C-alpha positions in Angstrom: -0.1 -0.2 -0.1 2.8 2.5 1.0 4.2 1.9 -3.0 0.6 2.6 -4.4 0.8 6.1 -2.4 3.9 7.0 -3.1 2.8 6.7 -7.0 -0.2 8.5 -6.0 2.1 11.2 -4.9 4.5 11.4 -7.4 1.8 11.1 -10.0 -0.4 14.3 -7.8 3.4 16.4 -8.1 3.6 15.6 -11.6 0.1 17.5 -11.9 0.6 20.3 -9.8 4.0 20.9 -11.5 2.5 20.5 -14.8 -1.2 22.5 -14.8 0.8 25.8 -12.4 3.3 26.4 -15.0 2.4 29.4 -17.3 4.4 28.9 -21.3 7.3 30.8 -19.8 7.6 28.0 -16.9 6.6 30.5 -14.0 3.9 29.1 -11.6 1.1 30.8 -11.3 0.4 31.5 -8.0 0.6 30.2 -4.5 -3.5 29.9 -4.5 -3.4 28.0 -7.9 -0.6 26.1 -6.3 -2.5 25.0 -3.5 -6.4 25.0 -5.4 -4.7 22.2 -8.4 -2.8 20.2 -5.1 -6.5 20.1 -3.3 -8.0 18.9 -6.5 -5.0 15.9 -7.2 -6.3 15.1 -3.4 -9.3 14.5 -4.4 -10.4 17.6 -2.3 -12.9 19.7 -3.1 -14.5 23.2 -1.9 -17.9 23.2 -1.9 -18.1 27.1 -2.2 -14.5 27.3 -4.4 -12.7 28.6 -1.2 -11.6 26.6 1.3 -12.8 29.9 3.9 -16.2 30.7 2.4 -17.0 26.7 3.5 -15.5 27.3 7.2 -17.7 30.4 7.3 -20.7 28.5 5.7 -19.7 26.3 8.5 -19.6 28.5 11.4 -22.5 30.7 10.1 -24.6 27.2 10.2 -23.7 25.9 13.5 -24.3 29.4 15.3 -27.5 29.6 13.6 -28.9 26.0 14.6 -27.6 25.6 18.0 -28.8 29.2 19.1 -32.5 27.9 17.3 -32.3 25.2 19.6 -30.9 25.6 22.8 -32.2 29.7 23.0 -36.4 27.7 23.6 -34.9 25.7 25.9 -32.9 28.6 28.1 -36.4 30.2 28.2 -37.9 27.2 29.4 -35.3 27.0 32.2 -35.2 30.7 32.6 -38.7 30.8 33.7 -38.9 27.5 36.0 -36.2 29.2 37.7 -38.2 31.8 38.4 -41.0 30.3 39.9 -39.2 28.5 42.5 -38.1 31.7 44.5 
């Protein structure tokens, strides 16, 4: 299995080197290199940029946790107020 992983890594490195070169042989940009490396590794970004993926995940998690936990907190607070 290690040999197969090594071959896959060499193939990904070759694809990265080939895809990021312009006609004059200069790399396009660091972002282009990272995008090609992600594609070669089989990783995809839902929005095209990992930062947007993380932002959407954070916003979704915050909204869901607030929507679920706030009503429970209101019930807890009202019950505590009745005990006094």
